[in-house]
C-alpha positions in Angstrom: 126.1 -13.2 120.8 127.3 -15.4 117.7 129.7 -18.2 118.5 132.3 -18.8 115.7 130.7 -21.9 114.9 127.1 -20.1 114.6 128.9 -17.3 112.5 130.3 -20.2 110.3 126.9 -21.8 109.9 125.3 -19.3 109.0 128.0 -18.6 106.2 127.5 -22.3 105.1 123.9 -21.7 104.9 124.5 -18.4 102.6 126.8 -20.2 100.5 124.3 -23.0 100.1 121.6 -20.8 98.8 124.1 -18.9 96.5 124.8 -22.6 95.1 121.1 -23.4 94.6 120.7 -20.1 92.7 123.1 -20.9 90.5 121.3 -24.0 89.5 119.0 -21.3 88.0 121.3 -20.3 85.8 121.6 -21.3 82.0 124.3 -20.7 79.7 122.3 -18.3 77.6 122.2 -15.9 80.6 126.2 -15.7 81.6 126.6 -12.5 79.4 123.4 -10.8 80.6 124.1 -7.7 82.9 121.4 -5.2 84.1 123.1 -2.1 82.4 126.4 -1.6 80.6 128.2 -0.6 83.7 127.2 -3.6 85.8 128.9 -7.1 86.0 127.7 -9.7 83.7 126.0 -12.5 85.3 129.4 -14.9 85.1 131.4 -12.0 86.5 129.2 -11.8 89.5 129.3 -15.4 89.8 133.1 -15.5 89.6 133.1 -12.4 92.2 131.4 -14.6 94.5 133.7 -17.1 94.9 136.6 -15.0 96.2 134.7 -12.0 97.8 134.5 -13.6 101.1 137.7 -15.3 101.2 139.6 -11.8 100.4 138.1 -10.5 103.9 138.5 -13.6 105.6 141.9 -13.9 105.0 142.8 -10.1 105.8 141.9 -11.1 109.5 144.9 -12.6 110.0 147.3 -11.6 107.2 146.0 -8.1 107.9 146.7 -6.9 104.2 145.3 -7.2 101.1 148.4 -8.9 98.9 146.1 -12.1 98.7 143.3 -10.3 96.8 144.5 -9.9 93.2 145.6 -13.7 93.2 142.0 -15.1 94.4 140.5 -12.4 91.7 142.4 -14.1 89.1 141.6 -17.7 90.3 138.0 -16.3 90.3 138.0 -15.2 86.8 138.5 -18.4 85.8 135.5 -19.9 87.4 132.8 -21.3 84.8 129.2 -22.2 85.7 129.6 -25.6 85.8 132.7 -24.7 88.1 130.8 -22.6 90.2 129.3 -25.0 93.1 133.0 -26.3 93.9 134.6 -23.0 93.5 132.1 -21.8 96.3 132.8 -25.0 98.4 136.5 -23.9 97.9 135.3 -20.6 99.2 133.8 -22.0 102.5 136.9 -24.4 103.1 139.3 -21.4 103.4 137.0 -19.4 105.3 136.7 -22.3 107.7 140.6 -22.7 107.7 141.1 -19.0 108.6 138.4 -18.9 111.5 140.0 -22.4 112.8 143.0 -20.0 113.8 141.1 -17.6 115.6 140.5 -17.7 119.1 136.8 -16.2 119.8 138.2 -14.2 122.9 141.0 -12.9 121.1 138.8 -11.7 118.0 136.6 -9.9 120.4 139.3 -8.1 121.9 141.8 -7.5 118.8 141.4 -4.2 117.1 141.0 -4.3 113.5 140.3 -1.8 110.2 137.5 -2.2 108.2 138.5 -1.8 104.3 137.9 1.8 104.3 140.0 2.6 107.2 137.1 2.8 110.1 138.1 1.0 113.4 137.0 -2.2 114.3 137.5 -5.6 116.3 138.5 -8.5 114.1 135.3 -10.1 115.5 132.7 -7.5 114.3 135.0 -7.7 111.1 134.0 -11.3 110.4 130.1 -10.0 110.9 130.5 -6.6 108.8 132.7 -7.9 105.8 132.5 -11.8 105.4 128.9 -12.8 106.8 127.3 -9.4 105.3 129.1 -9.7 101.9 127.7 -13.5 101.6 124.1 -12.1 102.5 124.2 -8.8 100.2 125.8 -10.6 96.9 123.4 -13.6 97.6 120.3 -10.9 97.3 122.2 -9.4 94.2 122.7 -13.1 92.7 118.7 -13.7 93.1 117.8 -10.4 91.4 120.3 -10.8 88.8 118.8 -14.1 87.9 115.3 -13.2 88.3 115.8 -10.5 85.8 117.4 -12.4 83.5 114.5 -14.4 82.8 113.9 -17.1 85.7 110.3 -16.4 86.5 110.4 -19.5 88.6 112.1 -17.7 91.2 110.4 -17.0 94.8 111.3 -16.2 98.3 112.2 -19.8 99.7 114.6 -19.7 96.7 116.1 -16.5 98.1 116.0 -17.2 101.9 115.9 -21.0 102.1 117.4 -21.9 99.0 114.8 -24.2 97.9 112.5 -24.0 95.0 108.7 -23.8 96.1 106.7 -26.9 94.6 104.4 -25.6 91.5 
């Protein structure tokens, strides 16, 4: 089973990949969206800076009262400010996790956002880590579809650009 530090290391890795992918975004890509009903590149980037924190903070607060404020804060994120916003999110997650004992997390009942029962520990994987992974993949596809033809597997999974 993962330790808290291993879980955090995985989240840091995902955050690093997301920041790497952002280096491939140019200002002319920010309004791009796959279809009219989907987020623009900028809107996705803004969401990336708060979505994991929203669930992480729910671990201890057990409510979603903080979600609106985090969303408003994220709506102010720019391309230039994106790396720092991702770092702030990771710092917030680390702060929340610092106050959670691993044994208590495994034994403490919790609820998934859609009402299904779980434990605090499982929620950290199912909704904090998996959200980072899923939205990282979506971000990779957005950047690629928006015209960055140089992106390859290492960009998505390791956070490095393959040598030419």
